[in-house]
C-alpha positions as a Markdown table, in Angstrom:
| # | Residue | x | y | z |
|---|---|---|---|---|
| 1 | Met | 25.4 | -83.2 | -51.9 |
| 2 | Ile | 21.7 | -82.9 | -52.5 |
| 3 | Arg | 21.0 | -83.2 | -48.8 |
| 4 | Ser | 23.5 | -80.5 | -48.1 |
| 5 | Leu | 21.9 | -78.1 | -50.6 |
| 6 | Ile | 18.5 | -78.8 | -49.1 |
| 7 | Lys | 19.9 | -77.9 | -45.6 |
| 8 | Ile | 21.5 | -74.7 | -47.0 |
| 9 | Gly | 18.2 | -73.8 | -48.6 |
| 10 | Lys | 16.4 | -74.2 | -45.4 |
| 11 | Ile | 18.9 | -72.0 | -43.6 |
| 12 | Val | 18.4 | -69.3 | -46.2 |
| 13 | Gln | 14.7 | -69.6 | -45.9 |
| 14 | Lys | 14.9 | -69.3 | -42.1 |
| 15 | Glu | 17.0 | -66.2 | -42.4 |
| 16 | Phe | 14.6 | -64.5 | -44.7 |
| 17 | Leu | 11.6 | -65.6 | -42.6 |
| 18 | Ser | 13.3 | -64.2 | -39.5 |
| 19 | Leu | 14.1 | -60.9 | -41.3 |
| 20 | Ser | 10.5 | -60.6 | -42.6 |
| 21 | Arg | 9.2 | -60.9 | -39.0 |
| 22 | Asp | 11.6 | -58.2 | -37.8 |
| 23 | Lys | 10.1 | -55.2 | -39.7 |
| 24 | Thr | 12.5 | -52.7 | -38.3 |
| 25 | Ser | 15.6 | -54.7 | -39.4 |
| 26 | Leu | 14.0 | -55.3 | -42.8 |
| 27 | Phe | 13.4 | -51.6 | -43.3 |
| 28 | Phe | 16.9 | -50.5 | -42.3 |
| 29 | Thr | 18.5 | -53.3 | -44.2 |
| 30 | Ile | 17.1 | -51.8 | -47.4 |
| 31 | Ala | 17.2 | -48.1 | -46.2 |
| 32 | Val | 20.8 | -47.9 | -45.0 |
| 33 | Pro | 22.5 | -48.0 | -48.4 |
| 34 | Val | 19.8 | -45.6 | -49.7 |
| 35 | Phe | 20.6 | -43.2 | -46.8 |
| 36 | Ile | 24.3 | -43.4 | -47.5 |
| 37 | Leu | 24.0 | -42.6 | -51.2 |
| 38 | Leu | 21.5 | -39.8 | -50.6 |
| 39 | Ala | 23.7 | -38.2 | -48.0 |
| 40 | Phe | 26.7 | -38.4 | -50.4 |
| 41 | Gly | 24.6 | -36.8 | -53.1 |
| 42 | Leu | 23.4 | -34.0 | -50.8 |
| 43 | Thr | 26.9 | -33.0 | -49.6 |
| 44 | Tyr | 28.9 | -33.2 | -52.8 |
| 45 | Ser | 28.3 | -30.9 | -55.7 |
| 46 | Lys | 27.9 | -32.3 | -59.2 |
| 47 | Gly | 31.0 | -30.5 | -60.5 |
| 48 | Asp | 34.4 | -29.5 | -59.2 |
| 49 | Pro | 33.8 | -27.8 | -55.8 |
| 50 | Ile | 36.3 | -25.1 | -56.8 |
| 51 | Leu | 34.1 | -24.2 | -59.6 |
| 52 | Ala | 30.6 | -25.3 | -58.5 |
| 53 | Val | 30.4 | -24.1 | -54.9 |
| 54 | Glu | 30.5 | -20.4 | -54.0 |
| 55 | Leu | 32.4 | -19.6 | -50.8 |
| 56 | Asp | 31.2 | -16.7 | -48.8 |
| 57 | Ile | 34.0 | -14.1 | -48.4 |
| 58 | Ala | 34.7 | -10.6 | -47.1 |
| 59 | Val | 36.9 | -8.1 | -48.8 |
| 60 | Thr | 39.0 | -5.3 | -47.2 |
| 61 | Asn | 40.2 | -2.8 | -49.8 |
| 62 | Gln | 43.0 | -0.7 | -48.4 |
| 63 | Asp | 44.2 | 0.4 | -51.9 |
| 64 | Glu | 43.6 | 4.0 | -52.8 |
| 65 | Gly | 44.2 | 3.5 | -56.6 |
| 66 | Pro | 41.9 | 2.3 | -59.4 |
| 67 | Phe | 43.0 | -1.4 | -59.4 |
| 68 | Gly | 41.7 | -2.0 | -55.8 |
| 69 | Asp | 38.2 | -1.1 | -56.7 |
| 70 | Leu | 38.5 | -3.0 | -60.0 |
| 71 | Phe | 39.6 | -6.2 | -58.3 |
| 72 | Thr | 36.8 | -5.8 | -55.8 |
| 73 | Gln | 34.4 | -5.7 | -58.7 |
| 74 | Tyr | 35.9 | -8.9 | -60.0 |
| 75 | Leu | 35.3 | -10.6 | -56.7 |
| 76 | Lys | 31.7 | -9.3 | -56.8 |
| 77 | Asp | 31.0 | -10.6 | -60.3 |
| 78 | Ser | 32.7 | -13.9 | -59.9 |
| 79 | Asp | 30.8 | -17.2 | -59.8 |
| 80 | Leu | 33.6 | -18.8 | -57.7 |
| 81 | Val | 32.9 | -16.7 | -54.5 |
| 82 | Tyr | 30.1 | -14.7 | -53.0 |
| 83 | Leu | 31.2 | -11.3 | -51.7 |
| 84 | Lys | 29.2 | -11.1 | -48.5 |
| 85 | Ala | 30.8 | -8.2 | -46.8 |
| 86 | Asn | 33.0 | -5.2 | -47.4 |
| 87 | Thr | 35.0 | -4.4 | -44.3 |
| 88 | Ser | 37.0 | -1.3 | -43.6 |
| 89 | Thr | 39.7 | -3.0 | -41.5 |
| 90 | Val | 41.5 | -6.3 | -41.4 |
| 91 | Thr | 40.3 | -6.8 | -37.8 |
| 92 | Glu | 36.7 | -6.6 | -38.9 |
| 93 | Ala | 37.4 | -9.2 | -41.6 |
| 94 | Asp | 39.1 | -11.5 | -39.0 |
| 95 | Glu | 36.0 | -11.2 | -36.8 |
| 96 | Leu | 33.7 | -12.3 | -39.6 |
| 97 | Ile | 35.9 | -15.3 | -40.2 |
| 98 | Glu | 36.0 | -16.2 | -36.5 |
| 99 | Lys | 32.2 | -15.9 | -36.2 |
| 100 | Gly | 31.8 | -18.3 | -39.2 |
| 101 | Glu | 29.9 | -15.7 | -41.2 |
| 102 | Val | 32.4 | -16.0 | -44.1 |
| 103 | Ala | 34.9 | -18.7 | -45.2 |
| 104 | Gly | 37.7 | -16.2 | -45.6 |
| 105 | Ala | 38.6 | -12.7 | -46.5 |
| 106 | Val | 40.6 | -11.0 | -49.3 |
| 107 | Ile | 42.8 | -8.1 | -48.3 |
| 108 | Ile | 43.8 | -5.7 | -51.0 |
| 109 | Pro | 46.9 | -3.9 | -49.7 |
| 110 | His | 47.3 | -0.1 | -49.8 |
| 111 | Asn | 50.1 | -0.3 | -52.4 |
| 112 | Phe | 48.3 | -2.6 | -54.8 |
| 113 | Ser | 47.6 | -0.1 | -57.6 |
| 114 | Tyr | 51.0 | 1.6 | -57.1 |
| 115 | Ser | 52.8 | -1.7 | -57.5 |
| 116 | Ile | 50.9 | -2.5 | -60.7 |
| 117 | Leu | 51.4 | 1.0 | -62.2 |
| 118 | Asn | 55.2 | 0.9 | -61.4 |
| 119 | Asn | 55.8 | -2.6 | -62.7 |
| 120 | Ala | 56.6 | -3.9 | -59.3 |
| 121 | Thr | 55.5 | -7.1 | -57.5 |
| 122 | Ala | 51.8 | -6.8 | -56.4 |
| 123 | Phe | 50.0 | -9.3 | -54.2 |
| 124 | Ile | 46.6 | -10.1 | -52.8 |
| 125 | Leu | 46.3 | -11.4 | -49.2 |
| 126 | Val | 43.9 | -14.3 | -48.6 |
| 127 | Lys | 42.9 | -15.0 | -45.0 |
| 128 | Ser | 41.1 | -18.1 | -44.0 |
| 129 | Asp | 40.1 | -20.3 | -41.1 |
| 130 | Asp | 42.4 | -23.3 | -41.0 |
| 131 | Ser | 40.3 | -24.9 | -38.3 |
| 132 | Lys | 37.9 | -25.8 | -41.2 |
| 133 | His | 39.8 | -28.5 | -42.8 |
| 134 | Ile | 40.4 | -28.2 | -46.6 |
| 135 | Val | 38.6 | -24.8 | -46.8 |
| 136 | Pro | 41.8 | -22.8 | -47.0 |
| 137 | Pro | 43.3 | -24.6 | -50.1 |
| 138 | Tyr | 39.9 | -24.4 | -51.9 |
| 139 | Leu | 39.6 | -20.7 | -51.2 |
| 140 | Glu | 43.1 | -20.1 | -52.3 |
| 141 | Ser | 42.5 | -22.0 | -55.5 |
| 142 | Lys | 39.4 | -19.9 | -56.2 |
| 143 | Ile | 41.1 | -16.6 | -55.6 |
| 144 | Ser | 44.1 | -17.7 | -57.7 |
| 145 | Lys | 41.7 | -18.2 | -60.7 |
| 146 | Ile | 40.2 | -14.8 | -60.1 |
| 147 | Val | 43.6 | -13.2 | -59.9 |
| 148 | Ala | 44.7 | -14.9 | -63.1 |
| 149 | Asp | 41.6 | -13.7 | -64.9 |
| 150 | Phe | 42.1 | -10.1 | -63.5 |
| 151 | Ala | 45.8 | -10.1 | -64.6 |
| 152 | Glu | 45.0 | -11.3 | -68.1 |
| 153 | Asn | 42.2 | -8.8 | -68.7 |
| 154 | Glu | 43.1 | -5.7 | -66.8 |
| 155 | Ile | 46.8 | -5.4 | -66.4 |
| 156 | Ala | 48.6 | -4.2 | -69.5 |
| 157 | Ser | 51.9 | -5.5 | -70.7 |
| 158 | Gly | 54.7 | -3.9 | -68.8 |
| 159 | Gln | 52.6 | -3.3 | -65.7 |
| 160 | Ala | 53.3 | -5.4 | -62.6 |
| 161 | Ser | 56.2 | -7.7 | -63.1 |
| 162 | Phe | 54.5 | -10.2 | -60.9 |
| 163 | Leu | 51.0 | -10.5 | -59.5 |
| 164 | Thr | 50.4 | -13.2 | -56.9 |
| 165 | Ile | 48.6 | -14.1 | -53.7 |
| 166 | Lys | 49.7 | -14.6 | -50.2 |
| 167 | Asp | 47.9 | -16.8 | -47.7 |
| 168 | Glu | 47.4 | -16.4 | -44.0 |
| 169 | Thr | 45.3 | -18.2 | -41.4 |
| 170 | Ile | 43.5 | -16.7 | -38.4 |
| 171 | Thr | 45.1 | -19.2 | -36.0 |
| 172 | Gly | 48.6 | -18.4 | -37.3 |
| 173 | Arg | 49.5 | -22.1 | -36.8 |
| 174 | Asp | 50.5 | -24.7 | -39.3 |
| 175 | Met | 47.5 | -26.9 | -38.8 |
| 176 | Pro | 47.3 | -30.1 | -40.9 |
| 177 | Ile | 44.0 | -31.3 | -42.3 |
| 178 | Arg | 43.9 | -34.2 | -39.9 |
| 179 | Ala | 44.4 | -32.0 | -36.9 |
| 180 | Ala | 41.7 | -29.6 | -38.1 |
| 181 | Ala | 39.1 | -32.4 | -38.4 |
| 182 | Val | 39.8 | -33.9 | -34.9 |
| 183 | Pro | 37.0 | -32.0 | -33.1 |
| 184 | Leu | 34.4 | -33.2 | -35.6 |
| 185 | Ile | 35.6 | -36.8 | -35.2 |
| 186 | Leu | 35.5 | -36.3 | -31.4 |
| 187 | Gly | 31.8 | -35.3 | -31.7 |
| 188 | Leu | 30.9 | -38.2 | -33.9 |
| 189 | Ala | 32.6 | -40.7 | -31.6 |
| 190 | Leu | 30.5 | -39.4 | -28.7 |
| 191 | Val | 27.3 | -39.7 | -30.7 |
| 192 | Phe | 28.1 | -43.3 | -31.7 |
| 193 | Ser | 28.8 | -44.3 | -28.1 |
| 194 | Cys | 25.8 | -42.6 | -26.6 |
| 195 | Phe | 23.4 | -44.2 | -29.1 |
| 196 | Asp | 24.0 | -47.6 | -27.6 |
| 197 | Asp | 23.5 | -46.2 | -24.0 |
| 198 | Thr | 19.8 | -45.9 | -24.7 |
| 199 | Ala | 18.5 | -47.7 | -27.7 |
| 200 | Gly | 20.8 | -50.7 | -27.3 |
| 201 | Ala | 20.4 | -50.9 | -23.5 |
| 202 | Ile | 16.6 | -50.8 | -23.8 |
| 203 | Ala | 16.5 | -53.4 | -26.5 |
| 204 | Arg | 18.7 | -55.7 | -24.3 |
| 205 | Glu | 16.4 | -55.0 | -21.3 |
| 206 | Arg | 13.4 | -55.9 | -23.3 |
| 207 | Ser | 14.9 | -59.2 | -24.4 |
| 208 | Lys | 15.8 | -60.1 | -20.8 |
| 209 | Gly | 12.4 | -59.0 | -19.4 |
| 210 | Thr | 13.9 | -56.4 | -17.0 |
| 211 | Leu | 12.2 | -53.5 | -18.6 |
| 212 | Thr | 8.8 | -55.0 | -17.9 |
| 213 | Arg | 9.7 | -55.5 | -14.3 |
| 214 | Leu | 10.8 | -51.9 | -14.1 |
| 215 | Phe | 7.4 | -50.7 | -15.2 |
| 216 | Ile | 5.6 | -53.2 | -12.9 |
| 217 | Ser | 7.5 | -51.6 | -10.0 |
| 218 | Lys | 5.6 | -48.4 | -10.8 |
| 219 | Ile | 8.6 | -46.6 | -12.3 |
| 220 | Ser | 7.4 | -43.6 | -14.4 |
| 221 | Arg | 8.7 | -42.9 | -17.9 |
| 222 | Trp | 10.4 | -39.7 | -16.6 |
| 223 | Asp | 12.2 | -41.8 | -14.0 |
| 224 | Leu | 13.4 | -44.0 | -16.8 |
| 225 | Phe | 14.4 | -41.0 | -18.9 |
| 226 | Ile | 16.3 | -39.3 | -16.1 |
| 227 | Gly | 18.0 | -42.5 | -15.0 |
| 228 | Lys | 19.2 | -43.3 | -18.6 |
| 229 | Thr | 20.3 | -39.7 | -19.1 |
| 230 | Leu | 22.4 | -39.4 | -15.9 |
| 231 | Ser | 24.1 | -42.8 | -16.5 |
| 232 | Ser | 24.9 | -41.9 | -20.1 |
| 233 | Ile | 26.2 | -38.4 | -19.0 |
| 234 | Ile | 28.6 | -40.0 | -16.5 |
| 235 | Leu | 29.8 | -42.4 | -19.2 |
| 236 | Thr | 30.2 | -39.5 | -21.6 |
| 237 | Ile | 32.4 | -37.5 | -19.2 |
| 238 | Phe | 34.6 | -40.6 | -18.8 |
| 239 | Arg | 34.7 | -41.2 | -22.6 |
| 240 | Thr | 35.5 | -37.5 | -23.2 |
| 241 | Ile | 38.5 | -37.6 | -20.9 |
| 242 | Ile | 39.9 | -40.6 | -22.7 |
| 243 | Leu | 39.2 | -39.0 | -26.1 |
| 244 | Leu | 40.8 | -35.7 | -25.1 |
| 245 | Leu | 43.9 | -37.6 | -24.0 |
| 246 | Ile | 44.1 | -39.3 | -27.4 |
| 247 | Val | 43.6 | -35.9 | -29.1 |
| 248 | Lys | 46.4 | -34.4 | -27.1 |
| 249 | Phe | 49.0 | -37.2 | -27.1 |
| 250 | Tyr | 48.2 | -39.2 | -30.3 |
| 251 | Phe | 47.1 | -36.5 | -32.7 |
| 252 | Asn | 49.3 | -33.9 | -31.1 |
| 253 | Val | 46.5 | -31.3 | -31.2 |
| 254 | Glu | 46.7 | -28.5 | -28.7 |
| 255 | Ile | 43.4 | -27.9 | -27.0 |
| 256 | Met | 43.2 | -24.2 | -27.0 |
| 257 | Gly | 39.9 | -23.6 | -25.2 |
| 258 | Asn | 38.2 | -24.2 | -21.9 |
| 259 | Leu | 37.9 | -27.9 | -20.9 |
| 260 | Ile | 34.6 | -27.2 | -19.0 |
| 261 | Leu | 33.0 | -25.9 | -22.2 |
| 262 | Ile | 34.1 | -29.1 | -24.0 |
| 263 | Phe | 32.5 | -31.2 | -21.3 |
| 264 | Ile | 29.3 | -29.1 | -21.6 |
| 265 | Ile | 29.2 | -29.6 | -25.4 |
| 266 | Ala | 29.9 | -33.4 | -24.9 |
| 267 | Thr | 27.0 | -33.5 | -22.4 |
| 268 | Leu | 24.6 | -31.8 | -24.9 |
| 269 | Ile | 25.7 | -34.3 | -27.6 |
| 270 | Ala | 24.9 | -37.1 | -25.2 |
| 271 | Val | 21.5 | -35.7 | -24.2 |
| 272 | Asn | 20.4 | -35.2 | -27.9 |
| 273 | Thr | 21.5 | -38.8 | -28.7 |
| 274 | Ile | 19.7 | -40.2 | -25.7 |
| 275 | Gly | 16.6 | -38.4 | -26.8 |
| 276 | Ile | 16.8 | -39.9 | -30.3 |
| 277 | Gly | 17.4 | -43.3 | -28.6 |
| 278 | Leu | 14.3 | -42.9 | -26.4 |
| 279 | Val | 12.1 | -42.0 | -29.4 |
| 280 | Ile | 13.4 | -45.0 | -31.4 |
| 281 | Ser | 13.0 | -47.3 | -28.4 |
| 282 | Val | 9.2 | -46.7 | -28.2 |
| 283 | Arg | 8.9 | -49.6 | -30.7 |
| 284 | Asn | 9.8 | -53.1 | -29.5 |
| 285 | Ile | 12.8 | -53.4 | -31.8 |
| 286 | Ser | 15.4 | -56.2 | -31.6 |
| 287 | Glu | 19.1 | -55.7 | -30.7 |
| 288 | Arg | 19.9 | -56.5 | -34.3 |
| 289 | Ala | 17.6 | -53.7 | -35.5 |
| 290 | Val | 19.3 | -51.3 | -33.0 |
| 291 | Val | 22.7 | -52.1 | -34.5 |
| 292 | Ile | 21.4 | -51.6 | -38.1 |
| 293 | Ser | 19.6 | -48.4 | -37.1 |
| 294 | Asn | 22.8 | -47.1 | -35.4 |
| 295 | Phe | 24.6 | -47.4 | -38.8 |
| 296 | Ala | 21.6 | -45.9 | -40.6 |
| 297 | Phe | 21.9 | -43.0 | -38.2 |
| 298 | Met | 25.6 | -42.6 | -38.0 |
| 299 | Val | 26.9 | -43.0 | -41.6 |
| 300 | Pro | 24.8 | -40.1 | -43.0 |
| 301 | Leu | 26.0 | -37.9 | -40.1 |
| 302 | Ile | 29.6 | -38.5 | -41.4 |
| 303 | Phe | 28.5 | -36.7 | -44.6 |
| 304 | Leu | 26.0 | -34.2 | -43.2 |
| 305 | Thr | 27.9 | -32.8 | -40.2 |
| 306 | Gly | 30.9 | -31.7 | -42.3 |
| 307 | Ile | 33.4 | -34.5 | -41.3 |
| 308 | Leu | 34.3 | -35.6 | -44.8 |
| 309 | Gln | 34.2 | -32.0 | -46.2 |
| 310 | Pro | 33.3 | -28.8 | -44.4 |
| 311 | Ile | 29.8 | -27.5 | -44.7 |
| 312 | Asp | 31.1 | -24.4 | -46.5 |
| 313 | Leu | 31.7 | -26.6 | -49.5 |
| 314 | Phe | 28.2 | -28.1 | -49.5 |
| 315 | Pro | 25.7 | -27.1 | -52.2 |
| 316 | Glu | 23.8 | -24.0 | -51.0 |
| 317 | Thr | 20.4 | -25.9 | -50.5 |
| 318 | Thr | 22.1 | -28.6 | -48.4 |
| 319 | Arg | 23.8 | -25.9 | -46.3 |
| 320 | Glu | 20.4 | -24.6 | -45.3 |
| 321 | Val | 19.0 | -28.0 | -44.6 |
| 322 | Val | 21.8 | -29.3 | -42.4 |
| 323 | Lys | 21.4 | -26.3 | -40.1 |
| 324 | Phe | 18.5 | -28.2 | -38.5 |
| 325 | Ile | 20.8 | -31.0 | -37.3 |
| 326 | Pro | 21.9 | -30.4 | -33.7 |
| 327 | Tyr | 25.2 | -32.1 | -34.2 |
| 328 | Val | 26.2 | -29.6 | -36.9 |
| 329 | Trp | 26.1 | -26.9 | -34.2 |
| 330 | Thr | 27.8 | -29.0 | -31.5 |
| 331 | Asn | 30.6 | -30.0 | -33.9 |
| 332 | Asp | 31.0 | -26.3 | -34.7 |
| 333 | Ala | 31.1 | -25.4 | -31.0 |
| 334 | Leu | 33.8 | -28.1 | -30.5 |
| 335 | Arg | 35.9 | -26.7 | -33.4 |
| 336 | Arg | 35.7 | -23.2 | -32.0 |
| 337 | Val | 36.6 | -24.2 | -28.5 |
| 338 | Val | 39.4 | -26.7 | -29.4 |
| 339 | His | 41.1 | -24.7 | -32.2 |
| 340 | Leu | 40.1 | -21.1 | -31.8 |
| 341 | Asp | 39.9 | -20.7 | -28.0 |
| 342 | Gln | 36.5 | -19.1 | -28.2 |
| 343 | Gly | 34.4 | -18.7 | -25.1 |
| 344 | Leu | 30.8 | -19.1 | -24.0 |
| 345 | Ser | 29.6 | -15.9 | -25.7 |
| 346 | Ser | 30.9 | -17.2 | -29.1 |
| 347 | Ile | 29.1 | -20.5 | -28.9 |
| 348 | Ser | 25.9 | -19.5 | -27.0 |
| 349 | Phe | 23.7 | -20.0 | -30.1 |
| 350 | Gln | 25.1 | -23.5 | -30.7 |
| 351 | Leu | 24.5 | -24.5 | -27.1 |
| 352 | Ala | 21.0 | -23.0 | -27.1 |
| 353 | Tyr | 20.0 | -24.8 | -30.2 |
| 354 | Ala | 21.3 | -28.1 | -28.9 |
| 355 | Cys | 19.3 | -27.5 | -25.7 |
| 356 | Phe | 16.2 | -26.8 | -27.8 |
| 357 | Thr | 16.4 | -29.9 | -29.9 |
| 358 | Ala | 17.1 | -32.0 | -26.8 |
| 359 | Phe | 13.9 | -30.6 | -25.2 |
| 360 | Leu | 11.9 | -31.4 | -28.3 |
| 361 | Leu | 13.2 | -35.0 | -28.4 |
| 362 | Tyr | 12.5 | -35.6 | -24.7 |
| 363 | Ile | 8.9 | -34.2 | -25.0 |
| 364 | Thr | 8.4 | -36.4 | -28.2 |
| 365 | Ala | 9.7 | -39.4 | -26.3 |
| 366 | Ala | 7.5 | -38.7 | -23.3 |
| 367 | Leu | 4.4 | -38.4 | -25.4 |
| 368 | Ala | 5.3 | -41.6 | -27.3 |
| 369 | Trp | 6.0 | -43.6 | -24.1 |
| 370 | Lys | 2.9 | -42.4 | -22.3 |
| 371 | Gly | 0.9 | -45.3 | -20.9 |
| 372 | Arg | 3.2 | -47.8 | -22.6 |
| 373 | Ile | 4.4 | -50.8 | -20.7 |
| 374 | Asp | 6.8 | -53.2 | -22.5 |
């Protein structure tokens, strides 16, 4: 028994000694749970999101009576939503939603005041983007609270037998939350797989000694970068085909947009991830450290790229910070193409930003790898 305990103690000692020698693994072992908790804290508000987070909205007031202007003022004064734009037509409101400039729009119909004054049923129309999972029910809940407050304070007894809201989505389809989130999961799956194409592959080559032989053969760092990039892009195209088949036949999600655009977005996801992998691989890190760093990299992305909840529901400061993450934009581009059938002109900024970040990552990697032979 005592001998067994001594042996167990030696194994524990060996494990901690091995971990202490692998500085990268030691860092990420401690940092990963910290990253996860911080990412959670950044993306979820302290209170109920229905009350704590203001959603950007537009309003189209078609009513010619006094109650239309009064309800518009209620929206403007509310702490539940931020009235970002007044539009003259429903078409303009739809365009703002499709561009992602607002989470939804409130349409006040032309007979709103007439219905209230004549003790008839009055309603408010709430339009939202159902490709942003869980945003429509949150927006509807917020507008319901505002409508209830408006009815209680502004509508006299005997006016408007019933005041309610109607909801409508810009796609016009009955899109479940699971289906709406599919493009985001698709993007994350590509990031996860591409990370190993570079960081994992280089770590394995180092351990086998093949990377050193490559450099001895006078290969340049740019030869290495281009070779790794092209091989990963080919794998990414193959992966994307498989994932799109799963999206179509398992999730029963209709792919509305251009497949070529989807492959372009997938390629940019791959190139950005390869760039990150090349920067990380400058250090001589072990395969174990690569696995741990992969989780340290991936799990916060689940929170920060809007997979668990849309970015519209993030605290305002976090919404501004996550705009620097390229995958936020590539995920947004995938959502627009898959669900909204938007073309190149609608996602040009997203693609341009992903190209820019990829360029910065490759330049950083090139400078870091300069003159380095491992």
